[in-house]
C-alpha positions in Angstrom: -8.8 -2.8 -12.2 -5.0 -2.7 -12.7 -3.0 -2.9 -15.9 0.0 -1.7 -17.8 0.7 -1.6 -21.5 1.1 0.5 -24.7 -1.3 3.1 -26.0 -2.5 1.9 -29.5 -5.0 4.7 -30.2 -6.3 7.9 -28.7 -9.7 9.6 -29.1 -10.2 13.1 -30.6 -8.9 15.9 -28.5 -6.7 13.7 -26.3 -3.4 15.5 -25.6 -2.2 14.1 -22.2 -1.1 10.8 -23.8 -0.2 9.7 -27.3 0.1 6.5 -29.4 3.1 4.5 -28.4 3.2 5.8 -24.7 3.8 3.2 -22.0 1.1 3.7 -19.4 -0.5 2.1 -16.4 -3.7 2.6 -14.4 -5.2 1.4 -11.1 -8.8 1.7 -10.1 -11.9 2.2 -12.2 -12.9 1.2 -14.8 -13.2 -2.6 -14.7 -11.9 -4.6 -17.6 -8.2 -5.2 -17.2 -8.6 -9.0 -17.9 -8.4 -8.3 -21.6 -5.9 -8.0 -24.5 -7.1 -4.4 -25.2 -9.0 -1.9 -23.0 -10.5 1.5 -23.5 -9.6 3.9 -20.7 -10.4 7.5 -19.9 -7.2 9.3 -20.7 -7.0 11.1 -17.3 -6.5 7.8 -15.4 -3.5 6.6 -17.5 -0.1 7.5 -15.9 3.2 7.4 -17.8 5.5 4.4 -17.0 9.2 5.2 -17.1 11.4 3.0 -19.4 13.2 1.7 -16.3 10.0 0.1 -14.9 8.9 -3.3 -16.2 5.2 -3.6 -17.2 4.7 -6.5 -14.7 6.0 -4.3 -11.9 4.0 -1.3 -13.0 0.8 -3.3 -13.2 1.3 -4.9 -9.8 2.6 -1.9 -7.8 0.6 1.1 -8.9 -2.5 0.8 -6.6 -0.6 -0.5 -3.6 2.2 2.0 -4.2 0.1 5.1 -4.6 -1.8 4.0 -1.5 1.5 3.8 0.4 2.5 7.2 -1.0 -0.8 8.8 0.2 -0.4 7.3 3.7 3.3 8.1 4.2 3.6 11.4 2.4 0.2 13.1 2.7 -2.1 11.7 5.3 0.8 11.8 7.8 4.1 13.0 6.5 6.7 10.6 7.8 10.1 12.0 8.4 13.4 10.9 10.0 13.1 10.5 13.7 9.5 9.3 13.6 8.4 5.9 14.9 5.7 4.2 12.9 3.6 1.1 13.6 2.5 -0.9 10.5 0.0 -3.7 10.9 0.0 -6.6 8.4 3.6 -5.6 7.6 4.0 -8.5 5.1 0.9 -7.6 3.1 0.9 -5.8 -0.2 0.6 -2.3 1.1 2.2 -3.1 4.4 5.4 -4.3 2.7 5.7 -1.0 0.8 4.9 1.0 3.9 7.8 -0.7 5.8 10.3 -0.2 2.9 9.3 3.4 2.3 9.1 4.3 6.0 12.6 2.9 6.5 13.9 4.8 3.4 12.5 8.0 4.9 14.5 7.5 8.1 11.7 6.3 10.4 11.9 3.6 13.0 9.5 0.9 11.7 7.6 -1.5 13.9 5.6 -4.1 12.0 3.1 -6.7 13.1 2.7 -10.0 11.3 1.0 -13.4 12.0 3.8 -15.9 11.2 7.5 -16.5 11.5 7.8 -16.6 7.7 6.1 -13.2 7.4 8.3 -11.9 10.1 11.4 -12.7 8.0 9.9 -10.8 5.0 9.1 -7.8 7.3 12.6 -7.7 8.5 13.9 -7.9 4.9 11.5 -5.0 4.1 13.1 -2.7 6.7 11.3 -3.3 9.9 13.5 -2.4 12.9 11.2 -4.4 15.2 8.8 -7.2 14.2 6.0 -8.4 16.4 4.3 -11.7 15.8 0.8 -10.8 16.9 -0.3 -14.4 17.3 2.3 -15.0 19.9 2.8 -11.5 21.5 0.6 -8.7 22.8 1.5 -6.0 20.3 0.5 -3.2 22.6 2.8 -4.4 25.4 5.6 -4.9 22.9 5.2 -1.4 21.3 5.3 0.1 24.8 8.5 -1.8 25.6 10.1 -0.9 22.3 9.3 2.8 22.7 10.0 3.0 26.4 6.4 3.8 27.0 6.5 6.9 24.7 4.3 5.4 22.0 4.5 5.9 18.2 3.9 8.9 16.0 1.5 7.1 13.7 -0.3 3.7 13.3 -1.2 2.4 9.9 -4.0 0.0 10.7 -5.4 -2.1 7.8 -7.0 -4.8 10.1 -9.9 -3.0 11.8 -11.9 -4.2 14.7 -9.3 -6.7 16.1 -6.5 -4.1 16.4 -8.3 -0.7 16.5 -8.5 -0.1 20.3 -5.0 -1.5 20.8 -3.6 0.7 18.0 -5.1 3.8 19.6 -3.4 3.0 22.9 0.1 2.7 21.3 0.0 6.3 20.1 2.0 9.1 21.7 0.4 12.5 22.5 -0.8 14.1 19.3 -0.3 10.8 17.5 -2.2 9.8 14.3 -4.4 6.8 14.0 -4.7 6.0 10.3 -7.4 3.3 9.5 -7.4 2.2 5.9 -9.0 -1.3 6.0 -11.1 -3.5 8.2 -11.0 -7.2 7.1 -11.6 -8.2 10.8 -14.7 -6.1 10.9 -15.7 -2.5 11.4 -14.3 -1.1 14.7 -16.8 -0.4 17.5 -18.1 3.2 17.7 -15.5 5.5 19.3 -16.6 8.3 21.7 -15.0 11.5 20.6 -13.8 12.0 24.2 -11.5 9.0 23.8 -9.2 11.1 21.6 -9.0 13.9 24.2 -6.6 12.2 26.7 -3.7 12.5 24.2 -5.2 15.0 21.7 -5.1 12.2 19.1 -6.0 12.5 15.4 -8.1 9.8 13.7 -8.6 9.5 9.9 -10.1 7.1 7.4 -8.5 8.2 4.1 -9.6 7.3 0.6 -7.2 7.2 -2.4 -10.0 8.6 -4.5 -10.1 11.8 -2.5 -6.3 12.2 -2.3 -5.8 11.6 -6.1 -9.0 13.5 -7.1 -7.1 15.5 -9.8 -4.8 14.3 -12.5 -2.0 16.5 -11.1 -2.3 14.6 -7.8 -2.4 11.3 -9.5 0.7 12.0 -11.6 2.7 13.3 -8.7 1.8 10.3 -6.6 2.7 7.8 -9.4 5.9 9.7 -10.3 7.1 9.6 -6.7 6.3 5.9 -6.5 8.1 5.0 -9.7 11.1 7.0 -8.7 11.5 5.0 -5.5 11.0 1.7 -7.4 13.6 2.7 -10.0 16.1 3.7 -7.3 15.7 0.4 -5.5 14.2 2.0 -2.4 11.0 0.0 -3.0 10.9 -3.6 -4.1 7.8 -4.9 -5.8 7.1 -8.6 -5.1 5.8 -10.0 -8.3 6.0 -13.7 -7.5 3.6 -15.3 -10.0 2.5 -14.8 -13.6 -0.2 -16.7 -15.6 -1.4 -16.5 -19.2 -4.6 -14.5 -19.4 -6.4 -17.6 -20.6 -5.6 -19.2 -17.2 -7.1 -16.4 -15.1 -9.5 -18.9 -13.5 -6.5 -21.0 -12.3 -4.9 -17.9 -10.9 -8.0 -17.2 -8.8 -8.2 -20.8 -7.7 -4.5 -20.7 -6.5 -5.1 -17.4 -4.8 -8.1 -18.8 -2.9 -6.1 -21.9 -2.0 -3.3 -19.6 -0.6 -0.8 -21.1 -3.0 0.5 -17.7 -4.0 2.3 -14.8 -2.3 3.0 -11.3 -3.4 1.5 -10.0 -6.6 0.0 -12.1 -9.5 0.2 -10.8 -13.0 -1.9 -12.0 -16.0 -0.1 -11.9 -19.3 -2.2 -11.5 -22.6 -1.7 -14.6 -24.8 -0.6 -12.6 -27.8 
């Protein structure tokens, strides 16, 4: 569901792209494990000459997700303090880098010392190893009990209640993933004590028009080109070895993004 390449043909009436354009897409339709693919023209976004195809293919979905979370769901600005769970993950890494570039104080949670080193490299001012520390207590300590402006929680049930408790008055709880399970039902009255905001955003809804998609992608690519955002493309395989790529992924032999390269 993610790819980058060159347009080789366009259908009748297509004007938004032309033959020879460098484009990328992220999301539906399926079919990127191929040498050629037919796409709806409205999902293809221009890739600037300064952006490598491998980077474009690997960063577009995660990067436009980060843009949505940081620039539109809650607009992070200098002076804000943000908490990012899974700070060394694909989206988490970009959230930390981008949040730091925007002037925010970034607190990140990770599970290992190795991931803590990456989170620090990605701009985290404070890194909490959640397998060794109580992240709620550490956030309260870091903020002097004031709490954070926004929590970006991609973990779900295991962190949800704790994340809510780290927010300051009128803080934003942004839930965008739940690999640990769906959070328990939350009484609406639980938000009242601090006038909290709670949202579960979908990239499909935030990039529902081509104009929104192009704006999001353009801002992402600008930050990659400037060096504010670093895409971690750590592995590449020939397309013919896609099965091996999946085997290595399942065996946790990889880190960062994996790119499949057509054999021709």
